[in-house]
C-alpha positions as CSV (number, residue, x, y, z in Angstrom):
1,M,14.4,-6.2,12.4
2,K,12.2,-6.5,9.4
3,A,10.1,-3.6,8.3
4,T,7.0,-3.7,6.1
5,V,5.5,-0.6,4.7
6,H,2.0,-0.6,3.0
7,I,1.4,2.4,0.8
8,F,-2.0,3.2,-0.7
9,L,-3.6,6.3,-2.3
10,K,-5.6,8.3,0.1
11,A,-9.4,8.0,0.0
12,G,-10.8,10.5,-2.5
13,V,-7.7,10.2,-4.8
14,L,-8.6,8.5,-8.1
15,D,-6.9,5.1,-8.3
16,V,-6.5,4.6,-12.1
17,Q,-4.8,1.2,-11.6
18,G,-7.5,0.1,-9.2
19,K,-10.2,1.0,-11.7
20,A,-8.4,-0.9,-14.5
21,V,-8.2,-4.0,-12.3
22,E,-11.8,-3.7,-11.2
23,G,-12.9,-3.4,-14.9
24,A,-10.8,-6.4,-15.9
25,L,-12.3,-8.5,-13.0
26,N,-15.8,-7.4,-13.9
27,G,-15.1,-8.1,-17.5
28,L,-14.2,-11.7,-16.7
29,A,-17.4,-12.1,-14.6
30,G,-19.0,-14.3,-17.2
31,T,-16.3,-16.9,-16.9
32,A,-15.1,-16.6,-13.4
33,G,-18.0,-15.0,-11.4
34,W,-16.2,-11.8,-10.2
35,S,-19.0,-9.4,-11.1
36,D,-19.4,-8.4,-7.4
37,V,-15.9,-6.8,-7.1
38,A,-16.0,-3.1,-6.5
39,N,-13.8,-0.3,-5.2
40,V,-10.5,-1.9,-6.0
41,R,-7.4,0.0,-4.7
42,V,-3.9,-0.8,-5.8
43,G,-1.0,-0.1,-3.5
44,K,2.5,-1.2,-2.9
45,V,4.3,-3.1,-0.2
46,L,8.0,-2.6,0.7
47,E,9.9,-5.0,2.9
48,F,13.4,-4.5,4.1
49,D,15.7,-5.3,7.0
50,L,17.0,-2.9,9.6
51,K,20.1,-3.3,11.8
52,S,18.3,-1.7,14.7
53,T,17.3,-3.9,17.7
54,D,15.1,-1.2,19.3
55,K,11.6,-1.5,17.9
56,A,10.6,2.1,18.8
57,A,13.7,3.5,17.1
58,A,13.2,1.3,14.1
59,E,9.6,2.5,13.7
60,A,10.7,6.1,14.0
61,E,13.4,5.5,11.4
62,V,10.9,3.9,9.0
63,K,8.4,6.7,9.5
64,S,11.0,9.2,8.6
65,M,11.8,7.2,5.5
66,C,8.1,7.2,4.5
67,E,7.7,11.0,5.1
68,K,10.9,11.9,3.2
69,L,11.0,9.3,0.3
70,L,8.8,6.2,0.3
71,A,5.4,7.8,0.2
72,N,4.0,10.9,-1.4
73,T,2.1,12.0,1.7
74,V,0.0,14.5,-0.2
75,I,-1.8,11.7,-2.0
76,E,-0.7,8.5,-0.2
77,S,-1.1,7.1,3.2
78,Y,1.1,4.4,4.7
79,R,1.1,1.8,7.5
80,I,4.3,0.5,9.1
81,E,4.9,-2.9,10.6
82,V,8.2,-3.6,12.4
83,A,9.0,-7.0,13.9
């Protein structure tokens, strides 16, 4: 099975990288027309294979990985996809 984990900072947590990207996009507005971009959030996506053939068990395993290692659950939220 293939697992995909999307990790983003929680709402209310300052996203410094997102602000930098937003500023850069807005700064290029004169040449490319991106002045209407706002509230950029930068996250990360992890993809990996699991040997499990049971979807529910795989989802539980990936959730455990997120809670223990992949995401800082104090400031980050995550979304899991298993297929």
